[in-house]
C-alpha positions as CSV (number, residue, x, y, z in Angstrom):
1,M,-9.4,17.4,-9.5
2,T,-13.1,19.4,-11.0
3,Q,-15.8,17.9,-13.1
4,D,-17.0,19.8,-16.1
5,T,-19.2,17.0,-16.9
6,N,-20.8,14.0,-15.4
7,P,-20.3,10.7,-17.5
8,A,-21.4,7.3,-16.5
9,P,-19.1,5.7,-13.7
10,V,-17.6,3.1,-15.9
11,E,-17.0,6.2,-18.6
12,Y,-15.3,8.1,-15.6
13,V,-13.1,5.1,-14.6
14,T,-12.1,4.3,-18.3
15,A,-11.4,8.0,-19.2
16,Q,-8.3,7.8,-16.2
17,W,-6.9,4.8,-17.7
18,R,-7.0,6.4,-21.3
19,R,-5.1,9.4,-19.9
20,G,-1.7,9.3,-20.2
21,W,-1.5,5.3,-20.2
22,T,-2.3,5.6,-16.2
23,W,-3.1,1.7,-16.2
24,L,0.1,0.9,-17.2
25,L,2.4,1.4,-14.3
26,P,-0.1,-0.5,-11.9
27,T,-0.3,-3.5,-14.3
28,F,3.6,-3.4,-14.7
29,A,4.3,-3.2,-10.8
30,L,1.6,-6.0,-10.2
31,G,3.4,-8.3,-13.1
32,C,7.3,-7.1,-11.1
33,G,5.6,-8.3,-7.9
34,V,4.7,-11.5,-9.5
35,V,8.3,-12.0,-10.7
36,A,9.7,-10.9,-7.8
37,S,7.8,-13.9,-5.6
38,G,10.0,-16.4,-7.8
39,R,7.0,-18.8,-7.9
40,L,5.3,-18.2,-10.8
41,N,3.1,-21.0,-12.7
42,G,0.1,-21.6,-15.1
43,M,-2.0,-22.2,-12.1
44,Q,-2.1,-19.1,-11.0
45,I,-3.3,-17.1,-13.8
46,V,-6.7,-16.6,-12.4
47,P,-5.8,-14.6,-9.0
48,I,-3.3,-12.7,-11.2
49,L,-6.4,-11.3,-13.2
50,V,-8.6,-10.6,-10.3
51,A,-5.3,-8.6,-8.9
52,M,-5.1,-6.7,-12.3
53,L,-8.5,-5.6,-11.8
54,I,-7.9,-4.4,-8.1
55,V,-5.0,-2.4,-9.1
56,V,-6.3,-1.0,-12.2
57,G,-10.1,-0.9,-12.3
58,L,-10.3,-0.3,-8.2
59,W,-7.6,1.0,-6.6
60,P,-6.8,4.0,-8.5
61,P,-10.4,5.3,-9.9
62,F,-11.2,5.2,-6.3
63,W,-7.7,7.2,-5.2
64,T,-8.8,9.7,-8.0
65,A,-12.7,10.0,-6.8
66,V,-12.0,10.3,-3.3
67,A,-8.6,12.1,-3.2
68,E,-8.0,14.2,-6.3
69,T,-11.7,15.3,-6.7
70,D,-12.3,19.0,-5.5
71,W,-14.9,18.2,-2.5
72,A,-14.4,21.7,-1.2
73,A,-16.4,23.3,-3.7
74,P,-19.5,21.9,-3.6
75,L,-19.6,21.9,0.2
76,S,-18.9,25.3,0.3
77,R,-21.8,26.2,-2.3
78,W,-24.0,23.9,0.2
79,R,-23.1,26.2,3.1
80,A,-24.7,29.2,1.4
81,W,-27.3,27.0,-0.4
82,D,-30.8,28.6,0.4
83,K,-33.2,26.8,-2.5
84,G,-35.6,23.9,-2.7
85,E,-39.0,23.4,-1.2
86,S,-39.6,22.0,2.2
87,L,-40.3,18.1,2.3
88,K,-43.5,17.4,3.8
89,P,-43.9,17.9,7.4
90,L,-43.3,15.3,9.9
91,P,-46.6,14.3,11.7
92,Y,-47.5,16.1,14.7
93,A,-44.4,18.1,14.3
94,V,-44.5,21.9,16.3
95,P,-43.7,24.7,13.6
96,G,-40.6,25.9,14.7
97,S,-39.4,22.8,16.4
98,D,-36.2,20.6,15.6
99,A,-38.2,18.2,13.6
100,D,-39.9,21.2,11.7
101,Q,-36.3,22.5,10.6
102,L,-35.2,19.2,9.8
103,V,-37.5,18.4,6.8
104,I,-36.6,22.2,5.4
105,V,-33.1,21.7,5.7
106,L,-33.8,18.0,3.9
107,G,-35.9,20.0,1.0
108,K,-32.7,22.0,0.7
109,F,-30.5,19.4,0.9
110,R,-32.3,17.8,-2.3
111,A,-32.0,21.1,-4.1
112,W,-28.6,21.2,-4.0
113,A,-28.0,17.4,-4.7
114,N,-30.3,17.3,-7.6
115,E,-29.0,20.9,-9.1
116,D,-25.3,20.9,-7.6
117,L,-23.7,17.8,-6.5
118,L,-25.1,15.0,-8.8
119,P,-24.4,16.8,-11.9
120,D,-21.0,17.3,-11.7
121,Y,-19.7,15.0,-8.9
122,G,-22.1,11.9,-9.6
123,A,-19.6,9.7,-11.3
124,A,-17.0,10.2,-8.8
125,L,-19.5,9.9,-6.2
126,T,-20.7,6.7,-7.3
127,V,-16.8,5.3,-7.9
128,A,-16.1,6.5,-4.1
129,L,-18.9,4.4,-2.9
130,S,-19.1,1.5,-4.8
131,A,-15.2,0.7,-5.5
132,P,-14.4,-0.1,-1.4
133,T,-16.8,-2.6,-1.4
134,A,-15.9,-4.2,-4.9
135,A,-12.3,-4.0,-3.8
136,L,-12.9,-5.6,-0.5
137,I,-14.6,-9.0,-1.9
138,L,-12.4,-9.3,-4.6
139,S,-9.1,-9.3,-2.0
140,A,-11.1,-11.3,0.2
141,V,-11.0,-13.9,-2.5
142,L,-7.2,-13.8,-2.8
143,G,-6.8,-14.2,1.1
144,A,-5.5,-12.2,3.9
145,P,-2.7,-10.0,2.5
146,A,-4.5,-8.8,-0.4
147,L,-7.3,-7.7,2.0
148,E,-4.7,-5.7,4.0
149,L,-3.5,-4.0,0.8
150,T,-6.9,-2.7,0.0
151,I,-7.6,-1.7,3.2
152,V,-4.3,0.5,3.2
153,A,-5.6,1.6,-0.4
154,L,-8.7,2.6,0.9
155,C,-7.4,4.4,3.9
156,L,-4.9,6.6,2.0
157,A,-7.0,8.2,0.1
158,Q,-9.4,9.2,2.8
159,I,-6.3,10.5,5.1
160,R,-5.7,12.3,2.2
161,V,-8.8,13.8,1.8
162,L,-9.0,14.6,5.3
163,A,-5.5,16.3,5.6
164,A,-6.0,18.5,2.2
165,R,-9.5,19.3,3.5
166,G,-11.0,18.0,0.2
167,N,-9.3,20.5,-2.2
168,G,-8.3,17.6,-4.3
169,A,-4.7,18.8,-4.3
170,P,-2.8,16.0,-5.9
171,N,-0.1,14.0,-3.6
172,P,2.8,12.3,-5.8
173,L,3.7,10.6,-3.0
174,L,0.9,8.9,-2.0
175,R,-0.3,8.0,-5.6
176,G,2.9,6.5,-6.2
177,V,2.0,4.1,-3.3
178,I,-1.1,3.4,-4.8
179,H,0.0,2.8,-8.3
180,I,3.6,1.3,-7.7
181,A,4.1,0.2,-4.1
182,L,0.9,-1.4,-3.4
183,P,0.7,-3.2,-6.7
184,L,3.9,-4.5,-6.0
185,L,3.3,-5.9,-2.9
186,L,0.1,-7.6,-3.8
187,G,2.3,-9.6,-6.7
188,V,4.3,-10.8,-4.4
189,S,1.3,-11.7,-1.6
190,L,-0.4,-14.0,-4.4
191,L,2.4,-16.5,-4.0
192,R,4.3,-16.0,-1.2
193,V,4.8,-14.1,2.3
194,I,6.1,-10.5,1.6
195,P,9.5,-10.0,2.7
196,V,10.6,-6.8,4.7
197,E,13.4,-6.0,2.1
198,L,10.3,-6.3,-0.9
199,I,8.4,-3.5,0.9
200,V,11.3,-1.1,1.5
201,V,12.0,-1.6,-2.3
202,A,8.2,-0.9,-3.3
203,V,8.7,2.3,-1.0
204,G,11.8,3.1,-2.7
205,F,10.2,3.0,-6.3
206,A,7.4,5.1,-5.0
207,V,9.0,7.8,-3.8
208,A,11.0,7.7,-6.9
209,H,7.8,7.9,-9.0
210,A,6.9,10.7,-6.8
211,G,10.1,12.7,-7.8
212,M,9.3,12.1,-11.7
213,V,6.2,13.0,-11.6
214,A,6.6,16.3,-9.7
215,G,9.7,17.1,-11.5
216,R,12.1,16.7,-8.5
217,A,15.4,15.0,-9.2
218,W,16.6,15.1,-5.5
219,T,13.1,12.9,-4.6
220,S,13.7,10.5,-7.7
221,N,17.2,10.0,-6.4
222,I,16.2,9.1,-2.8
223,G,13.8,6.8,-4.2
224,L,16.0,4.8,-5.9
225,A,18.8,5.3,-3.1
226,I,16.5,3.5,-0.7
227,V,15.7,0.4,-3.6
228,L,19.7,0.5,-3.6
229,A,20.1,0.1,-0.2
230,A,17.7,-2.7,0.4
231,L,19.4,-4.2,-2.3
232,V,22.9,-4.1,-0.7
233,V,21.9,-4.9,2.6
234,T,20.0,-8.5,1.2
235,R,23.6,-9.0,-0.6
236,H,21.6,-8.8,-3.9
237,S,24.5,-7.8,-6.0
238,V,23.4,-8.2,-9.2
239,G,20.5,-6.2,-8.4
240,V,22.6,-3.6,-7.3
241,F,24.7,-3.6,-10.6
242,G,21.8,-3.1,-12.8
243,V,19.5,-0.6,-10.8
244,G,22.7,1.4,-10.4
245,L,23.5,1.2,-14.2
246,L,20.1,2.5,-15.2
247,W,20.1,5.4,-12.1
248,L,23.6,6.3,-13.4
249,P,22.9,8.2,-16.3
250,Q,20.0,10.0,-14.9
251,F,22.1,10.9,-11.4
252,L,25.3,12.5,-13.6
253,G,22.8,14.4,-15.8
254,Q,20.8,15.6,-12.9
255,A,18.0,16.7,-15.7
256,Q,14.5,16.7,-14.3
257,P,12.9,13.3,-14.2
258,T,9.9,14.1,-15.9
259,Q,7.0,11.3,-16.4
260,G,7.7,10.9,-20.0
261,R,11.5,11.0,-20.1
262,G,11.9,9.1,-16.6
263,R,9.0,6.2,-17.2
264,W,10.9,3.7,-19.0
265,W,14.3,4.2,-16.6
266,L,11.8,3.5,-13.7
267,Y,10.1,0.4,-15.5
268,A,13.6,-1.2,-16.2
269,S,14.7,-0.7,-12.6
270,M,12.1,-2.1,-11.2
271,F,12.0,-5.3,-13.4
272,V,15.6,-5.5,-12.9
273,A,15.0,-5.6,-9.1
274,A,11.8,-7.9,-9.5
275,L,14.3,-10.3,-11.0
276,T,17.0,-10.2,-8.7
277,L,14.7,-10.7,-5.6
278,G,12.7,-13.2,-7.2
């Protein structure tokens, strides 16, 4: 992801929400997690709202700012950067010494940051630095499971940026984990201990979403097969029938599950699985 303009951090976040209704998927996944817990009552409305803020306003923007921003481009320009006035010399620094070279490099860094990094990447940098703190604080309020899920979300973004060497290339599978699997598990964790079958189901839907985004029918089929296998093993026959019924038309047609066409099938399958598991 490249930055053509540098909006304010709030505008940077809300622009992502407006792009393709990206807020809807994590919100729906969180709701399915609450349904799957089977213990919803009116007393949990405040924790659910806090969780919604985390899964919509913090995890996805952090993922986009860190993992899907092309940090390699400004860093490559920094390596060749040769502009900027030196800072004031350090007291008693000998010309040509390491201390003397340091103030020269810092002067160049200041010029690079002001002329290159901050104008184009300032908003993404602000989100990348501030979102983890806010997410960790709000997650700690919700409890240890929420805090652990937030740590996973933060680590996944950093792992991705290291694996891709900061080139901003999207990864549909890890994005599916951020937008579906973790919000679903967070919804469950608000009201009960997360069972193993729900972890498997959440991963399955993340894989199915990745196939839908990438236009790969076989990946989407694998994801839904994982969901069905988890429901079969745990003997949720109604869920097996419901999810299988929703999957069958797509499987038989073998059409590419594009995001616009497959979104509602995925939502329906998630809701049926959540109702069954709850």
